[in-house]
C-alpha positions, 0 to 999 in steps of 0.5 A: 140481816148481817151486821155489816152492810156495803151499800152502793148509792150514788146519792150517798147519805139521804132520807131513804138511807136514814129512814130505810137503813139507819133507823130500820136496823138501828145502825150506830156507825156509818162509814162514808167511803169517798175520796172527794168527801173525805178531802172536803171538811164542809161536806163532811160536816154536812153529812155528819149533821144529817144523821140521827143522834147517837149515830157515829160517822167516819168519812174515809178515803178508799185507801183508808177504809181498806187499811182499817176494815180488817179491824175488829172495831167494825164487827161489834156494831151494825155498820153501814158502809156507803160507797158512791159507785160500783167502781168503788165497790169493785176496788174493795172487793177483796175485803168482802167476806161472808159477814158482809151484806152487799147491796146496790141501792141506787145508781142513777140513769145516765147515757149508755147505762142499762136499766137493771132495776127501777133504781139501778142503771149500770154500764156494761163495764159495771155489770161485768164488775158486779158479775165478778164480785158475784162469783164469790159473794151474794149481791142484792138490789135493795132500795130500802130494808123493808122492801123485798130484795133482788139477788143479782144472778145471771147478770151477763144475760143483761148484756146479751139482752135476755132479761 
């Protein structure tokens, strides 16, 4: 597994992330990238209190993350970057490199969303954004680290009803 994981999960930090990613890979730095949480001291405190001892958390806005990501600080440790949406992943697509494992873990079912997996539901615009990211980088659907991952390929077929 690569040392830097970008994970889309609309639930942000929860038990599955803690047990299935943080503990499994012994991740010692979490970067929660979310404008709403970054501006709310109470939410930042709540998310910080859920992590295992010794796990560092940074809560950043999208702009702060983009500005800071290129530093070598993130290349020394196992780092889990948690994003709330495919839209957020798309906004940072230009900083994705071959050193990054891109994972879509959970995007809840809502009206006008298409089931991509049992945990990922995307609308056509989100599917197109994933397809664009996929042109340059591998993207996987992966609920927890020890379960098999599914590489996203031919995503446009979902829009055409062929999958």
